[in-house]
C-alpha angles and dihedrals in degrees: 000000000000124000088244091058095046092050092049092049089053092046093052091051093046094051092041090058091047094051091047095048091050093051100251090129136016137207111340094333124126132032138219136206141178136193120247129191088255104030139313141300120220135175116258124254117275092010124144113232089220093061106037119151117213094219093053098053112117119248117210130194122232090278093056094254117142113246102169144000129042123333108291130243115276088234095077090119089063093053097042091050089064096043092049093046101039116047089190094058112110099161138030127196123193116186138170090216114171106242099037090047090049090055089050089059098050117101094215097052107125105247092210097046111022094165109047117218098255096139130035091234097065088053096046099041102033114009126200113347118207125200118246115213115253119277129165114272110271094016115152087223090068092066093056092048092049092044089058091059104029098081089066101029131055091200140028136190115227111219111253090354119068147256131318115195132183130197142184087253132016090254091050089054090052093049092048092049090052091049091050092051094047092049091048086055091053091048092055095042090054095041112138090015127111100262123192105223122196111264122249089251092054091047090051090051092050091048090053091052090049092055096044 
């Protein structure tokens, strides 16, 4: 095992514990992955993010086929859709976090912009987040639906399910997932209030800074 792989295994376990302890995921919900120089690491099926073991993480080849470790999460299609569509993606975080999942269940959530631009940070760290139509967890259909949106979006919200967020590193994906959840919380806390959204011009300026 290379030093790169061992460090990434440890990082996945460390951030998994952090997410679990802070209530971003519960029980055996959620799954994490990261890109290696020779494949990918993903969390095993039915594993709790708070109690991951580095040696038991699943290693996948470039085609998403498990080559070592415990049996992988059934949500591999979600993760591979981002890696195949975004060459810059080096980490993917899928959570069932409370507020983002709540937004994914509301009938009036805008399917093209589920997390309105009410703070600069959601724009800079996540960008526009579309809603993916409902599919059963682990369905192969989910990958195709995500793949259709992933080239233009670093994150998506799965209807009645929760967020999936990619990043240029595994840590960046974690930070972006946290930002998405905290902004979803603000959206719901200010629901039915007169909210001052960032203007289209400000959003465009922030997007330009994010790309530079």
